N, C-alpha and C positions, 0 to 999 in steps of 0.2 A: 515563433520565429518570424512570421510575416511573409511578405513577398520578396523574393530575390530573383531578379531577371524575369519577372512576370510569372513565377511559379509559386503557388501557395503551398508551403511546406507544412501547414497545419491541417491539411486534408486527411481523411481517413486512410487513403491509399499510402501516403508517405509515412503515416504512423504505423501501418501494418506491414510495410515493405521489409523492415529488418527481421520481423518474426517470420515472414514467409521465406526470406533468404536463409534463415537458420534451419527451418524445416526442410527446405530443398537440399541443403548440405547434409543434414542428418539422413534423409532418404537416399541421397547419392552414396554416402559412406556405407550405409547398410546394404545397399545393393552391391557395391563393390566387394564388401566382406562376404556376402552370400555367394557371389560368383567365384570369389577366390577359394572359398571352402569347397564348393562343388567341383572346381577345376582341379583340385589336388587329388590325383588318383591314389589307389592303394600303394602302388609302387613296390610292394613287397614280393620279390622274386621267389621267396621260399613258399609263399602261399600259392602262387601260380604253379610252381613245380609240384607241390603236393596235389593240387587239383588235377594237373595233367597226368599224374601217376595213378589217379583213380580214387583219391581221398574224397570222403563225403562229409557233409556237415550234419550233425545230429545233436540232440540234447544229451547232456551228461548229468548224472546224479551224484551228488557228494555223498560218499559212503563212510567217511570218518570225520571226526571233529577236525576243524582247521588247526594246523600246527604252525609254529614259527611265525606268528602274527607280528608284523612290523607296521609302525605308524610313520607316515610321511609328514614331518613337522616343518612348518615354515613360520618362523617368529612365534613359536609356541602355540600355533594353531594347527590342528590336524587337517591336512589337505587330502588324505587318503590312507588306505590300509592295504597291505599285501599279506598273503598267507600261503602256506603250503597246503594244497588240497589233495585228497585222494578221491578220484572220481571213477565211475563205471559208466560205460556206454552200452546201451542195449544192443546185443548182437556182437559186441566187441570181445577181444581176447581175454579181458580181465580188468583188473584195477590199474589205474594210471596215476602216478604222482605228478602234480602240476605245481611247479615252483613259481612264485611271484604272481599268483592269481589275485 
């Protein structure tokens, strides 16, 4: 390129500047996405109501084979699966059927 207005555009700094600018934009976009994901609260009032009523979180054991398995397809690609599960919680009242697990 040569000199324009006394500035040498063939220097290493001018050659690396676009790459640095792209990486700065990638870093800024990643940070904005990270902050956005952390900023979204659970927002589910049902979970808060259950917790306030004395509900506890514990591990459940699947006690029967999964039933009614459905695949979530998008353009013939499996994106996920849901099923009806029967689970038992230690110290719980008995078995519990969970749809859409």
